[in-house]
N, C-alpha and C positions, 0 to 999 in steps of 0.2 A: 084551226082557222075560224075562230067564229064569225057569223052572218057579218054583224056588225063593221069587222076587219074587214072583210072581203070587200063591200062598199065603200070603204072608207078609200083604200086600197086602189078601187075603181074610180074615186073620182066623183062619190056622191058627196054633195055638200049638206043635204039635211043629216048625213050617217055620223059626221063629227059632232053637229049638235047632238044628236040621241045618243052616242058615245059618251058624250059630256055629261048628259043629265042620268044616264044607266049608273056610270061608276062612281059619278063625282060625291055624292053625299056619304056613302062609305068612308071614301078617303078622306072627304074633310073633316068627319069624326073624326078618324083615327089622329089627323093632323092637331085637329084642336084640343083633345088630350095630351098631345105631346109635346104645345109650343103654348109660351106663356099669353101670347095675343093670339085673337080670332082673325084680325087684319094679318096678323103674319101668316096664319094656316089658309087663308085665302090666298095670301100671294104665292105663297108654296104650291099650292092646290094649281093654280094655273100655269106654274112652271113645272109640275109633274103631267098635266095633260100636254103643253108644248113636247114636251120630251118625248112623251107616248106618242105623238101622232109622227113625230118625226124619227121615234124607231120602229113604225109598226113594220114597215119594210122588212125589216130585221128580225119580226119575231117570227119563229117558227112554228109548224104544226104542232111540234111537241111542246110548246110553253102554253103554260096556261095563264090566261090573259090579267084577272085577278091578280093573283100574287104578284107578276109581274109590276102591275101596277102598284102596289104597295111598297115592293121592293124599289120603286123610284120613287115613292113619298119617301120611304126611310132614310134613303140616300140625300134628299134633298132636304131631310129634316136634320140630319148630322151635318152634311154644308152648312146649312142656317147656324147652327149651334157652335160650326168650326169658324164660319166668318166674326159673328160675335166674339170669338175668344180672341181670333187676332187683331181684330178690330179694338179692342179694349186693350189688349198688348202693345200691340206696336204703332197704332195710328190715331189714338183720340189720345188727346192729355186732357180731355175732363175728369177723368175719373180722379185726376190729384186734388181737382177743386172739390171732391167730395169730401177728403180727408179734412178730418177734424182743423178746425182755423190753428190752432198751438202749433200743430206738427207741421204744418204749410211754412212758416216761420222760421223752424228749426235749420241751421245753417247745412245741415246734413240732407235735408230733403230738398234743398234749394240744389246743392252739388250734384245729388245723383238726378233731378228733374233735369238739369244744365246738360249733366251727361247721357242721359237716355237722349233729347231732342237731338245732341250732336251727333251722337251715333245713327241716328234716325237720318238727320240731311245727309251723313256720309256715305248710308247705307243708301239711299234713295237717288245720289249723284251717281253712284255707281251702274245704277241699273241702265236698261237703255231707254230711249224714249217712247217704245209703245208700250212697255212695262209702266214706266213711270206714270202715263197717261192713262193705263186702263187701274192701275190701282187708286189713282185720284177719282177717278169718274167713279169707282166703286164703291172707295171708303172714306173719301171727303165729299163728295157731291151725293154720295149714297143712293148711284141711281142702280136698280135692279141689273142681272145681267142680259135679260131680254131685250132693255132699251139700251143699253151700252152695245149691246151685239148689230143693233139698228146703226147707232150712230157709226160704230167703226164698218158699218158695210160687212160684218162677219156672220156665219150662222150662228147659231145660237151655243151648239157644240165647240166651233172654233176659239169663240168668247170664253167660253166657260175653261176653256184648254188653258189661253193665252194668261187667261186672272190666275190658274193655279201654276201656272210658271212663273209669273211674277212674283207671286206671294213666295215661293219656293226659294227664287233669286234674293227677294228682299230679305229674308230669311237667313240664307246662305252670308249674305253679306252685312246685317244685323250684328249677328253671330262673331265673325269676322274682325270689326272693328273695338 
C-alpha cells in the first residue's frame, strides 16, 4: 500500500487532493484517447476517482494502485459506451428524426416506430417505480450516476447497481413484449 493511500485512509484531507493530482493526468490522457469528447473524459475521470476513493479500503497490499486505477477507468469507459448504446436503442426516439425524410413518411417506418414506442411503454409500465424513476433520471433527464445517488440518498455503488438492475429488467420486459 502506498503512502498516499495510507494517508487517505487515515483521513488526511490533503492526501485526496494529492492523490488526484498525481494520478489524474495519466488517466485523463487515457480516457481522451478512448472517448469522442473531452468533456466525457473529464466526467468519467471524476467518476473514476470517486469510485477509487470509495474502494481504497478494500485495496490490498498486493494490488498495484496504478493498474487498478486504469482498470476502473476502463470499466467506466465501457459503461459509458454501453449506456450510449442502450440509450440510443431503447430510450431515445430522436435517432428516428435523423433518418432521411422520405423514409420517415413511409408507412412501414411509421408502423415500426409506433410498435417500438408501444413496446417501450409496456416494458416501462411493468417496471417497479424505483426502476422507472432511475431510468428516467439517467436516460431522460440525462443525470450522471453521482447526482442520482445524491437525489435518491443512495451510495454511488448502490445507485450503479440499481441502474444496472433496472436496465436488465427493462431489456427483459422489452424483449418479452
